[in-house]
TORVEXSE-965805 format. One record per residue (C-alpha): residue in three letters; x, y, z. Coordinates in steps of 0.5 Angstrom, whole numbers, plus 500, padded with zeros to 3 digits. Layout:
BEGIN
ALAXYZ...
//
This chain:
BEGIN
MET508456452SER502453453GLY499450446ARG492453447GLN489460448LEU489461455ASN484466458ILE490470463LEU488475469VAL494479470ALA494483477SER500485479ASP503490485SER507495482PHE515494482LYS517500486GLY521505482THR521501476PHE514499473SER507501475SER501495476ARG499498469GLU505497466ILE507490468ALA500488465THR502491459LEU509488459VAL505481460ALA500483454ASP505484449THR509478451LEU503473451ILE500476445GLN497469443HIS493469449HIS487473451VAL490477457THR485481462ALA488486467ILE487490473ASN490495477ILE492494484SER495496490ASP496494497GLY495501500GLY502504498GLU504507491GLY498507486PHE492506491CYS489512489ASP489510481ALA487503483ALA481506486TYR479510481ASP480505475ALA475500480LEU470506482GLY471512478GLY469518482GLU472525482LEU480526482VAL482532486SER489535485ILE492539490ARG499542492VAL502539498HIS508539502ASP513532501PRO517529506LEU522534506MET517540506ARG517542498LEU511543495VAL509537490GLN502536486ALA498530489GLN491527488TYR486523491LEU479520489ILE472523492SER467517490ASP460518489ASN458517496ASP463522499THR468518501ALA475520500ILE481515498ILE487518499GLU494515498MET499517503ALA505516499GLN503521494SER505527500SER510523504GLY512517500LEU519514499LEU519515492LEU519523492LEU526523495GLN533522492GLU536516496GLU541521499GLU535525501ARG532519506ASN532521513PRO527518517TRP529523523ILE526529519THR521527514THR514528516THR507526514PHE505534514GLY502533507VAL498528509GLY494532514GLU493537508MET490532504ILE485530510TYR483537511ASP482538503ALA478532504LEU474535510ARG473541506HIS470538501GLY464535505CYS467528505SER464524511THR469518510ILE476518509ILE480512507VAL488512507GLY492508504LEU498506508GLY505504504GLY511506501SER512512506ALA519516507THR517517514ASN517515522ASP514521525CYS509517528GLY504522524ARG506528528GLY506532522MET499530520ILE497532527GLU500538527TYR497541521LEU490538523ILE491542530SER493548526HIS486548523THR482548530ASP475548527LEU476541525PHE478538532ASN472537537ASN473537545HIS476530545PHE482531540GLY478528534ILE475529527SER468528525ALA469524519LYS470516519LEU477513518ILE479507514ILE486505514ALA488501508SER494497509ASP498490509VAL502492515CYS500489522ASN506491526PRO505495533LEU508502534CYS515500538GLY519495540LYS523490535ASN517488531GLY515496531ALA516501525ALA523503526TYR526497527THR522493521PHE522499516ALA526505518ARG533502515GLN530502508LYS528509509GLY535511510ALA536510518ASP543507521ASP543502527GLU544508532MET538512529ILE533506529GLU534506536LEU533513537LEU527513533ASP524507537ARG525511543ARG521517540ASN516513537LEU514510544LYS515517547TYR510520542GLY505514543GLN505515550TYR503522549LEU497520544GLU495515549GLN494520555LEU491525550THR486520548GLY485515553LYS486509547SER491504547LEU495505541ILE502503542ASP501495541ARG495496537GLN496491530GLY497496524ALA500502529GLY507502526ALA504502519ALA507508515GLY512510520GLY507510526LEU502514522GLY497508523ALA497510531ALA496517529LEU490515525LEU487511530ALA488517535ILE484522531ALA478519529ASP473513529THR478509525GLU477502522MET483498519CYS482493513SER487490508GLY489494502ILE489489497GLU482486500LEU479492499ILE482494492LEU480487490LYS473487493TRP472494488GLN475490482LYS470484483PHE476480483ASP472474485THR467474479LEU473476474LEU476469476ASP470466472ASN473462466ILE480464467ASP486459466LEU492463469VAL493468474ILE499472474THR501477480GLY507479482GLU512485486GLY518487485CYS521483491LEU518476492ASP521474499ARG518472506GLN514478507THR511476501LEU508470504MET506474510GLY500476507LYS502481501ALA498483495PRO501477491TYR500472496ILE492474497ILE491474490ALA495467489LYS491464495LYS484466492ALA486463485ASN488457489ALA481456492ARG478456485ASN484451483ILE487456478PRO495456477CYS498463479ILE505465476ALA509470481LEU513475477CYS518479480GLY524483480ARG528479485CYS526472488ASP529471495LEU525465497THR528458497THR526452493GLU522449499GLU519456500LEU516456494ILE514449493ALA510451500SER507457497PRO501458493PHE505460487THR505455481LYS512458480ALA516465480LEU519468474LEU524474473LEU522480470LYS528480466ASP526474463LEU519477461GLN523483458ASN527478453GLY520474451ASN523468455PHE516466459GLY517459459THR512454459LEU505456461PRO501451465ASP496448461
//
């Protein structure tokens, strides 16, 4: 431990299925009681996105009954900020954490509930809708969402679109199809085997071609079209849509750059620290921002799959395992 009291900023992503961003911050604060700990709730667009946005912006939380990935009714929430912007976390209706492991099957799971949430936001008069993508159980290319919205034909104009402006908040840059596409990159963790992954990729291509013909937009090879099992492509199809980094958006709302003033140490993290982390995920972005201010940054994780060489080359000062934190063994903090 450091011999002096440190001003520590905790900004950790959730550890999927175990701890939320806020719970990680509490664990750190309880362990480092001799230091001054400030914590913010963050998300890259996946689980906890709506919660983190509410912490940063306030507004009205709207509760709604929607259908989950297997078409069972669940309770979800989205946020309406004071400028008539809806902030939707797709994982609340179509997330992997809504399913038991034996229920995971991206051939049949649906984004129908995302359509229900978007429709409800439009009924509330929202002119801008921000959809956080991440943690999905689906690989339906947003077909379920589109089918629900089309069933409410008052929403769609003659050009197959809705009037609201859409903003996709995500850290995924994958295209819709191919070896770097939605199926090959993400479907295995959603329950697919090799045979299903190949079938999903073919289905994605066919539906992507249908959306391109219908809208006249180039979608299949667009960066981010493969996010959330292809939901990115569907959102790009149905509206005037922008794409942005989910973590950058949350950090902007949280005024992260200002919070770094007079901070001695930043602690970030996620469930598994691996090469995907270094491709621009939330902990990496946070560490880069800390580095730019010459502030050391510790990465907390449940598992670290990075090599010693990769860690040395990364923006992280060091990596620590969650089990060590829980045991009170935090090691020596940077002075």
